[in-house]
N, C-alpha and C positions, 0 to 999 in steps of 0.2 A: 504494500500500500504506500501511496505517496504521503510524505510528511506534510502537515499543514504549515503554511507559511504564516509567520507572525507579522502583524502590522506594526510599523514603527511610526512614532509621532513625527509630524513635520519638523518640529524644532530639533529633535534628535537627529533626524536625517540631515538637516543643514549643518548641524554641529559636526557630524561625522564627515561630511563633504569638506568643510573648512579644515578639519584635522588632516584629511588626506591631501588637500591642496598644499598644505605646509610641507609635506614630505616630497613633493615634486621637485626635481632638479631642473630649474628653469634655465634656459640658455641665456648667455649674455648677449650684448648688442652685436659683437663681432661674429659670434656663431650664427645669430639670426640673419645677419647680412650675408654671410657665406652661404648658408643653406638657401636663402632666397635667390641668390645669384645662380647657384647650382640648379635649382628648380626652373628658373626662367630660361637658362641656357639649354637645359634638357628639353623643355617644352618647345623652344624655337627649333632645336635640331630635329625633333620628331615631326614637327609641322613641316619642316623643309623636306624631310624624307618622304612624307605622305604626299606632298605636292609634286615631288619628282616622280614618284611611282604613278601618281594619277596622270601626270602629263605623258609619261611613257605609254601607259595603258590606253590613253585617249588616242595617241598617235597610231598605235597598233590597230585599234578598233576602227579608226577612220580609214586606214589603208585597206583593211579587209573589206569594208563596205564598198 
């Protein structure tokens, strides 16, 4: 049989959330900047690759037609 879940009061829930948020290792400004740059460069590279593949497939399909 499944165990019954206990209900937790709203106040206790938010206190536990605040306690857990204090345990989080937050990145500093330099790390955030580095991670953001990596994400933006990666997104741009993937967009470029998709654009190139799309152009190549379009050329191939138009020549078949």
